[in-house]
VMD Tcl script that builds the backbone (N, CA, C; Angstrom):
set m [mol new atoms 234]
animate dup $m
set s [atomselect $m all]
$s set {name element resname resid chain x y z} {
  {N N MET 1 A 0.990 -1.424 -0.185}
  {CA C MET 1 A -0.469 0.026 -0.020}
  {C C MET 1 A 0.972 1.015 0.107}
  {N N PRO 2 A 0.735 2.131 -1.342}
  {CA C PRO 2 A 1.525 3.059 -1.086}
  {C C PRO 2 A 1.238 4.496 0.079}
  {N N ARG 3 A 2.074 4.949 0.171}
  {CA C ARG 3 A 1.930 5.906 0.988}
  {C C ARG 3 A 0.872 7.335 0.579}
  {N N LEU 4 A 0.973 7.536 -0.575}
  {CA C LEU 4 A 0.421 8.105 -1.106}
  {C C LEU 4 A -0.395 7.635 -2.174}
  {N N ALA 5 A -1.694 7.731 -2.673}
  {CA C ALA 5 A -2.829 7.429 -3.459}
  {C C ALA 5 A -1.984 7.833 -4.838}
  {N N PRO 6 A -1.987 7.015 -5.834}
  {CA C PRO 6 A -2.030 7.616 -7.125}
  {C C PRO 6 A -2.847 8.502 -7.652}
  {N N LEU 7 A -2.572 9.231 -8.043}
  {CA C LEU 7 A -3.649 10.270 -8.911}
  {C C LEU 7 A -3.723 9.913 -10.296}
  {N N PRO 8 A -5.214 10.276 -10.964}
  {CA C PRO 8 A -5.186 10.222 -12.356}
  {C C PRO 8 A -4.226 10.840 -12.937}
  {N N LEU 9 A -3.697 10.524 -14.140}
  {CA C LEU 9 A -2.667 10.936 -15.125}
  {C C LEU 9 A -3.023 12.498 -15.719}
  {N N ALA 10 A -2.098 13.369 -15.011}
  {CA C ALA 10 A -2.701 14.764 -15.250}
  {C C ALA 10 A -2.108 14.850 -17.017}
  {N N PRO 11 A -3.155 15.651 -17.495}
  {CA C PRO 11 A -3.346 16.164 -19.149}
  {C C PRO 11 A -2.108 16.626 -19.391}
  {N N GLU 12 A -1.260 17.493 -18.515}
  {CA C GLU 12 A -0.086 17.837 -19.336}
  {C C GLU 12 A 1.379 16.410 -19.075}
  {N N LEU 13 A 0.470 15.582 -18.601}
  {CA C LEU 13 A 2.073 14.564 -18.809}
  {C C LEU 13 A 1.481 13.295 -19.235}
  {N N LYS 14 A 0.617 13.627 -20.110}
  {CA C LYS 14 A 0.013 12.389 -21.022}
  {C C LYS 14 A 0.896 11.710 -22.031}
  {N N ASP 15 A 1.843 12.490 -22.512}
  {CA C ASP 15 A 2.809 12.097 -23.277}
  {C C ASP 15 A 3.711 11.300 -22.784}
  {N N LEU 16 A 4.143 10.944 -21.741}
  {CA C LEU 16 A 4.704 9.979 -20.920}
  {C C LEU 16 A 3.641 8.645 -20.911}
  {N N GLU 17 A 2.656 8.737 -20.966}
  {CA C GLU 17 A 1.994 7.730 -20.927}
  {C C GLU 17 A 2.652 6.427 -21.967}
  {N N ALA 18 A 3.043 6.643 -23.072}
  {CA C ALA 18 A 3.174 6.048 -24.061}
  {C C ALA 18 A 4.663 5.845 -24.063}
  {N N SER 19 A 5.633 6.155 -23.045}
  {CA C SER 19 A 6.690 5.481 -22.676}
  {C C SER 19 A 6.764 4.370 -21.874}
  {N N PHE 20 A 5.789 4.612 -20.597}
  {CA C PHE 20 A 5.506 3.294 -19.559}
  {C C PHE 20 A 4.914 2.290 -20.760}
  {N N ALA 21 A 3.811 2.904 -21.554}
  {CA C ALA 21 A 3.128 1.490 -22.226}
  {C C ALA 21 A 4.088 0.706 -22.981}
  {N N ARG 22 A 5.171 1.308 -23.569}
  {CA C ARG 22 A 6.020 0.590 -24.323}
  {C C ARG 22 A 7.431 -0.036 -23.696}
  {N N SER 23 A 7.514 0.194 -22.278}
  {CA C SER 23 A 8.709 -0.331 -21.764}
  {C C SER 23 A 8.120 -1.340 -20.711}
  {N N LEU 24 A 6.674 -1.110 -20.151}
  {CA C LEU 24 A 6.380 -2.212 -19.509}
  {C C LEU 24 A 4.606 -2.712 -19.496}
  {N N GLY 25 A 4.483 -1.693 -20.745}
  {CA C GLY 25 A 3.132 -2.226 -20.857}
  {C C GLY 25 A 1.730 -1.959 -19.687}
  {N N PHE 26 A 2.098 -0.929 -18.933}
  {CA C PHE 26 A 0.895 -0.024 -18.349}
  {C C PHE 26 A 1.659 0.891 -17.426}
  {N N LEU 27 A 0.880 1.816 -17.166}
  {CA C LEU 27 A 1.402 3.047 -16.364}
  {C C LEU 27 A 1.630 2.372 -14.572}
  {N N PRO 28 A 2.520 2.448 -14.239}
  {CA C PRO 28 A 2.588 2.059 -12.742}
  {C C PRO 28 A 2.098 3.076 -11.769}
  {N N ASN 29 A 1.997 2.632 -10.572}
  {CA C ASN 29 A 1.493 3.572 -9.991}
  {C C ASN 29 A 2.360 4.327 -9.354}
  {N N SER 30 A 3.791 3.964 -9.466}
  {CA C SER 30 A 4.911 5.077 -8.860}
  {C C SER 30 A 4.918 6.216 -9.892}
  {N N ALA 31 A 4.835 5.894 -11.000}
  {CA C ALA 31 A 4.522 7.063 -12.217}
  {C C ALA 31 A 3.372 7.811 -11.778}
  {N N LEU 32 A 2.357 7.776 -11.166}
  {CA C LEU 32 A 0.885 7.855 -10.956}
  {C C LEU 32 A 1.123 8.983 -9.275}
  {N N ILE 33 A 1.899 8.426 -8.746}
  {CA C ILE 33 A 2.341 9.059 -7.200}
  {C C ILE 33 A 3.264 10.291 -7.884}
  {N N MET 34 A 4.526 10.167 -8.422}
  {CA C MET 34 A 5.465 10.792 -8.758}
  {C C MET 34 A 4.826 12.093 -9.522}
  {N N GLN 35 A 4.153 11.899 -10.243}
  {CA C GLN 35 A 3.498 12.945 -10.941}
  {C C GLN 35 A 3.116 14.445 -10.078}
  {N N ARG 36 A 3.124 14.231 -8.781}
  {CA C ARG 36 A 2.803 15.439 -7.832}
  {C C ARG 36 A 4.085 16.653 -8.254}
  {N N LYS 37 A 5.468 15.777 -8.723}
  {CA C LYS 37 A 6.446 16.693 -8.792}
  {C C LYS 37 A 6.760 16.349 -10.472}
  {N N PRO 38 A 6.187 16.857 -11.484}
  {CA C PRO 38 A 6.257 16.636 -12.490}
  {C C PRO 38 A 7.568 16.829 -13.348}
  {N N LYS 39 A 8.692 17.456 -12.839}
  {CA C LYS 39 A 9.727 17.707 -13.202}
  {C C LYS 39 A 10.664 16.245 -12.857}
  {N N LEU 40 A 10.045 15.902 -11.445}
  {CA C LEU 40 A 10.860 14.882 -10.951}
  {C C LEU 40 A 10.255 13.438 -11.875}
  {N N LEU 41 A 9.033 13.564 -12.609}
  {CA C LEU 41 A 8.533 12.581 -13.300}
  {C C LEU 41 A 9.290 12.367 -15.106}
  {N N ARG 42 A 9.544 13.458 -15.136}
  {CA C ARG 42 A 9.901 13.651 -16.474}
  {C C ARG 42 A 11.332 13.197 -16.274}
  {N N ALA 43 A 12.022 13.598 -15.512}
  {CA C ALA 43 A 13.234 12.966 -14.974}
  {C C ALA 43 A 13.857 11.670 -14.968}
  {N N PHE 44 A 12.865 11.198 -14.155}
  {CA C PHE 44 A 12.797 9.543 -14.131}
  {C C PHE 44 A 12.342 8.738 -15.301}
  {N N THR 45 A 11.511 9.135 -16.119}
  {CA C THR 45 A 11.188 8.724 -17.236}
  {C C THR 45 A 12.558 8.615 -18.593}
  {N N GLN 46 A 13.465 10.114 -18.697}
  {CA C GLN 46 A 14.334 10.443 -19.248}
  {C C GLN 46 A 14.971 9.242 -18.405}
  {N N LEU 47 A 15.885 9.259 -17.472}
  {CA C LEU 47 A 16.398 8.445 -16.768}
  {C C LEU 47 A 16.315 6.693 -16.979}
  {N N THR 48 A 14.958 6.279 -17.256}
  {CA C THR 48 A 14.411 4.914 -17.811}
  {C C THR 48 A 14.773 4.756 -19.114}
  {N N ALA 49 A 14.493 5.827 -19.761}
  {CA C ALA 49 A 15.059 5.747 -21.388}
  {C C ALA 49 A 16.528 5.673 -21.486}
  {N N ALA 50 A 17.096 6.070 -20.916}
  {CA C ALA 50 A 18.562 6.048 -21.204}
  {C C ALA 50 A 18.900 4.742 -20.426}
  {N N VAL 51 A 18.906 4.084 -19.596}
  {CA C VAL 51 A 18.993 2.979 -19.068}
  {C C VAL 51 A 18.388 2.035 -20.280}
  {N N TRP 52 A 17.390 1.742 -20.683}
  {CA C TRP 52 A 16.841 0.966 -21.574}
  {C C TRP 52 A 17.409 0.902 -22.854}
  {N N ASP 53 A 17.846 2.637 -23.654}
  {CA C ASP 53 A 18.426 2.728 -24.880}
  {C C ASP 53 A 18.773 1.151 -25.694}
  {N N PRO 54 A 18.627 0.962 -26.366}
  {CA C PRO 54 A 18.967 -0.427 -27.198}
  {C C PRO 54 A 20.281 -0.101 -27.608}
  {N N SER 55 A 20.716 0.829 -27.705}
  {CA C SER 55 A 22.153 1.383 -28.690}
  {C C SER 55 A 23.256 1.565 -27.544}
  {N N GLY 56 A 22.786 0.826 -25.834}
  {CA C GLY 56 A 23.887 0.924 -24.965}
  {C C GLY 56 A 24.846 -0.763 -25.286}
  {N N GLU 57 A 26.019 -0.551 -24.570}
  {CA C GLU 57 A 26.849 -1.009 -24.358}
  {C C GLU 57 A 26.727 -2.719 -23.948}
  {N N VAL 58 A 25.893 -2.747 -22.922}
  {CA C VAL 58 A 25.270 -3.677 -21.886}
  {C C VAL 58 A 24.275 -4.544 -22.869}
  {N N PRO 59 A 24.218 -5.547 -23.405}
  {CA C PRO 59 A 23.134 -6.176 -24.287}
  {C C PRO 59 A 21.778 -6.060 -23.239}
  {N N THR 60 A 20.514 -5.862 -24.041}
  {CA C THR 60 A 19.608 -5.539 -23.529}
  {C C THR 60 A 18.999 -7.061 -22.844}
  {N N GLY 61 A 19.424 -8.239 -22.996}
  {CA C GLY 61 A 18.711 -9.461 -22.579}
  {C C GLY 61 A 19.420 -9.357 -20.790}
  {N N PHE 62 A 20.689 -8.982 -21.176}
  {CA C PHE 62 A 21.431 -9.175 -19.623}
  {C C PHE 62 A 21.134 -7.867 -18.627}
  {N N ARG 63 A 20.473 -6.968 -19.025}
  {CA C ARG 63 A 19.976 -5.606 -18.403}
  {C C ARG 63 A 18.694 -6.286 -18.054}
  {N N ARG 64 A 17.714 -6.885 -18.635}
  {CA C ARG 64 A 16.386 -7.561 -17.936}
  {C C ARG 64 A 16.940 -8.310 -17.057}
  {N N ILE 65 A 17.590 -9.433 -17.218}
  {CA C ILE 65 A 18.506 -10.216 -16.279}
  {C C ILE 65 A 18.623 -9.687 -15.000}
  {N N VAL 66 A 19.032 -8.497 -14.808}
  {CA C VAL 66 A 19.396 -7.589 -13.850}
  {C C VAL 66 A 18.671 -7.224 -13.128}
  {N N ALA 67 A 17.834 -6.367 -13.711}
  {CA C ALA 67 A 16.407 -5.181 -13.394}
  {C C ALA 67 A 15.295 -6.795 -12.678}
  {N N HIS 68 A 15.409 -7.873 -13.267}
  {CA C HIS 68 A 14.464 -8.802 -12.571}
  {C C HIS 68 A 15.357 -9.247 -11.284}
  {N N VAL 69 A 16.389 -9.563 -11.256}
  {CA C VAL 69 A 16.727 -10.036 -9.967}
  {C C VAL 69 A 16.539 -8.692 -8.827}
  {N N ALA 70 A 17.132 -7.779 -9.307}
  {CA C ALA 70 A 17.104 -6.693 -8.480}
  {C C ALA 70 A 15.706 -6.630 -8.191}
  {N N SER 71 A 14.780 -6.286 -8.672}
  {CA C SER 71 A 13.101 -5.962 -8.385}
  {C C SER 71 A 12.586 -7.321 -7.323}
  {N N ARG 72 A 13.034 -8.639 -7.944}
  {CA C ARG 72 A 12.759 -9.567 -6.655}
  {C C ARG 72 A 13.574 -9.824 -5.801}
  {N N THR 73 A 14.613 -9.468 -5.703}
  {CA C THR 73 A 15.379 -9.228 -4.342}
  {C C THR 73 A 14.667 -8.157 -3.351}
  {N N HIS 74 A 14.217 -7.353 -4.229}
  {CA C HIS 74 A 13.820 -6.069 -3.206}
  {C C HIS 74 A 11.977 -6.217 -3.094}
  {N N GLY 75 A 11.478 -7.597 -3.522}
  {CA C GLY 75 A 10.205 -7.544 -3.573}
  {C C GLY 75 A 9.657 -6.768 -4.390}
  {N N CYS 76 A 10.194 -6.170 -5.066}
  {CA C CYS 76 A 9.080 -5.275 -6.248}
  {C C CYS 76 A 8.421 -6.245 -7.486}
  {N N HIS 77 A 7.187 -5.986 -8.045}
  {CA C HIS 77 A 6.464 -6.963 -9.025}
  {C C HIS 77 A 6.739 -6.379 -10.156}
  {N N TYR 78 A 7.414 -4.731 -10.501}
  {CA C TYR 78 A 7.564 -4.943 -11.529}
  {C C TYR 78 A 9.133 -5.261 -12.422}
}
mol reanalyze $m
mol bondsrecalc $m
mol representation Tube
mol addrep $m
């Protein structure tokens, strides 16, 4: 249960919805909570795009494995 309730996505942040849909297939509650600080959500989205950039040096499959293990280790379902 989050400490802050997720909010419906603000109209000025609708452009970020497609980014999350491509990477996760849905809009996570964490994004709906972070939007209280729109600059934070935009920065987080840019960081995520940089980490998952397919032109990076680390193979995408390995990045997915690392992300999966890190998430599972910390009890995250993403």
